[in-house]
N, C-alpha and C positions, 0 to 999 in steps of 0.2 A: 276278613272280619267287616260284617255289616253294620250299618246305621240307618236310622230314619227318623223323620220329625214325629210329632203327636198323630196327625190325621194320615200319616205312611204316606202321602203324594209324593214327597221328595226322599229319595233313597241313594244310598250311595255303597261303595264297599272301597275298603283299604286293603292293599296287599303289603306284604312284609311285616316286620316287626312294629310293634307300636312303641313309640319312645314313652319315656315315663311322663306322667303329668304334671302341670304347674297349677298353680290356683293364683290370680290375679285379685287382688284387693283394692284397686282404683276406682274411682268413682264412677266412670264410664263404664267397666266391668260390673258393677254392683248394680247400676241400672239396666245394664242389658240382661242381665242374669235374672233380677228380683230377688237376688240374695247378697249375702257378705262377701262373695266371690264369684269367680268365674273360673270353672275347672276345664281344662283343655290341654291338648296335646299339639304339637306340629309336626307334619309330614311333608315329606318332598310331594309337588305336584303330580309328579309321574307315579306316585304311589294310590290315587284317588282315583275311583270311576263312578261316574253317575249314572245310575240303573233307572232312575225315573225322577220327573219333576222339576226338572231344570227350570222350566217355564213358570213356575210357581214360586220362585226365588226372587226375592225384593231386596234391595240394599238400601242402607243409611249411611252417609259417611259424614264423620265430624270435620271441622276445619283443621284438628290435629292429626288428622290421616287414620284415626280410628274409624273402623268400619265394623257394620253390624250386617249381616245376610240372615235373612229368615224367610220361613214359610209364609206365602201371603195368604194362605187358607188358614193355618192353626196358629201361626207366630212364634212357633219354635225356632231358635237359632240354628241355622245349618254352617257346614264348613264355607269359609270363604278365603280367599288368597289374600295373603299378608303383602300389604302395600306393593303390588306389582312385583312382587319377589316371585321364585319358584318353589314357593311353600305355602301350604294351607294351614289354617287354624282349624282344629276340629275340637268342638263341644264335647266333651266326655259323657255327658248324659244321654246322647245321640246312640252310643256305641252299645251292644248287646253282648253279653255273656264274654268279659274279659277281666283278665286278672291283672292290674297295676297299681303303681303306686306315686303318691305325689311327691315329687322329689324337691321341687322349690315352691317358695310363696314369694311372689313379686308385690311390689308397692305396698308394702307393709306399713310404711310411713302415713299412708294416706286412707289406712283402713277405718272402717265405722267404729264408732267409739264402742258399740255393742259387740264388735266381734273379737272372738278369743281363738286365737291360734293356738294349738296343742304344740 
């Protein structure tokens, strides 16, 4: 399965099965996504291969350890390593043509007041 940012400069491929998705509703994820939540999955680092554009990836890290990697050209969030682990956080919106479902909602106690979770 392949994914890419809006300007198509950062491209990657994921091998293996894609785990179910999650939505995080914390304030950092809301700001990072510009929406009510952040929809993503987590995969082993060995399952992601960068096809192009790694030189265009910029990172921002909060004092809490929250990290956001994004394309320096178009601003799209891109996969990033999770707190020096062996796993990558992968934004679901970058992936093309896949079928999956959201299995869990995280940080619902801090969700936006206007966020309605079905």
